[in-house]
C-alpha positions, 0 to 999 in steps of 0.5 A, a space after each residue: 349160448 351167451 358167447 363170452 367177449 374176446 380179451 385182449 392182450 398187452 405186451 411190454 418190454 421189460 425193465 428188469 436190469 439187461 433183460 432182452 428177451 420178448 415174448 412174441 415175434 411177428 413170424 409166429 403171429 401168423 399161427 394166431 386167429 386173434 392178432 386183432 386182440 394183441 397190442 404191442 408197446 412202442 418199440 417192442 421188437 426195437 432189440 431184435 431189429 424188428 420194426 413196429 411197423 411188422 406187428 401192425 402189418 399182421 393187424 396188431 396194435 401198437 401203442 404207448 406203454 401206458 395204453 398197453 398196460 390197460 389191456 386185459 392179458 398182460 404177457 412179459 417174460 419176467 413179469 414176476 419181477 416188473 415195476 408195475 405188477 402192484 399197479 395192475 387192477 382186479 379182473 386183469 391177467 398176467 402171463 409170464 414166469 411169475 415165481 410167487 411160490 419163491 417169493 414173498 414180496 410177488 405172492 403179496 402183491 398177487 394176493 392184494 390185487 387179486 390179478 389172475 396170473 398163468 405162471 410159465 414155471 407151472 405150464 407142462 404139456 404131456 409131462 415135459 415143461 413147456 419152456 424147457 428149451 429156456 431152462 437149457 439156455 439158463 445152463 448154456 448162458 451161465 457157463 459161457 459167461 462165467 467161464 468168460 469172467 474168470 479168465 478159463 477154458 472149460 477144458 482146463 477144469 473138473 466140474 460137479 453138476 447138481 442135477 439131471 434136469 433141463 438147465 444141467 444138460 444145458 449146462 453139460 452140453 457147453 462144458 462137455 463140448 469144450 473138454 471139460 471132465 464133468 461129473 453130474 450128481 442126482 439128488 439122492 447122490 448130496 452125501 457123495 457130492 459133499 465127500 468129493 467136493 474138494 475134487 473139483 474146480 467148479 461146483 454147479 447148482 441146478 437144482 430146483 430147490 424144495 421150499 419146504 427144505 430148512 438145510 443146504 447141499 453146501 454151507 459156508 463152511 464147506 467153502 473152506 474144503 474147496 480148491 483154491 479159485 474154485 468158482 460156484 456158478 448157482 443156476 438156479 439161484 435160489 437164495 439160502 437154497 441148495 448153496 447158503 452163500 448164494 444171493 442172486 446177482 445181475 449181469 451187470 455185477 454178476 459175481 461176488 467173493 465169500 471167503 475167497 470163493 468166486 460166486 456167480 448167481 446170475 438169476 436170469 442168465 438166459 437173456 445173455 442169448 435173448 434172440 434164441 430165448 426170444 423165439 423159442 418163447 415166441 414159439 411156445 406161446 403162440 400156442 395158448 394165445 387163442 385160447 386165453 384170448 377167446 377163454 377156452 379151456 385148456 388144461 395146460 393153463 389151467 393147471 398154471 394158475 397161482 392162487 391169489 386169494 390165499 397166501 401162496 407163499 411158505 
């Protein structure tokens, strides 16, 4: 039987604004058989105080960014937002958060390049999302950052959370531990939320938006019904998704005003907690690296592949 050639895997730092998460830590490389197939950008772990020598001591390679980007598989957490996505060649593979289904520009780049994409957002094991910890961190980071910006403590606020998933759970943890009055609305309680909207100081959206929907849960006209100095924290941050007035923002410029209502719509809040996030990512992806390198069948990986030969944005 013909043995397939092992693939190489490259790890590069993100150039996205304030994106500090890295994908693989030295402490998890001991669980990987093919450490000699791993290539890291020079200075890869510097943000976490990890020296290049620590990767090299484990049998990995440290090279320039340009050299690492020539490897068979490229891993970067926010790879869908990377500046190099359109420069990759057919036959290469990407491994990270892609979000092509939500973004036409990313979908078009993948379709044109023919690059294979394993999308972290599509990875599930035994009906649990593989990166559920990162999703909780998104809720936790958004709450801590947004409240700090408005100069308020949660125990002074009444809060509505849309959704009951991992992002919602992370937000709840912080809010309830700090004494906020929290009310949670299921997807089938949108009408009830609309009726009770004027009661709240803070509205948190934690719903992964169904792209087939053309309506919104909150419209611009609803802003007039909110309390003075109310704030919207849109953790899901889909442009014109659940909240009509949401436009994704950055950690450097996280907020904007619409009709007197402050909007916080940062699209990568786990990076605010980059040490914790990096550890959780590293522990998870280490389970799949040997399968990727050795071309071994893996149901979780196969279920995450984004189609690149047909238009995938609807």
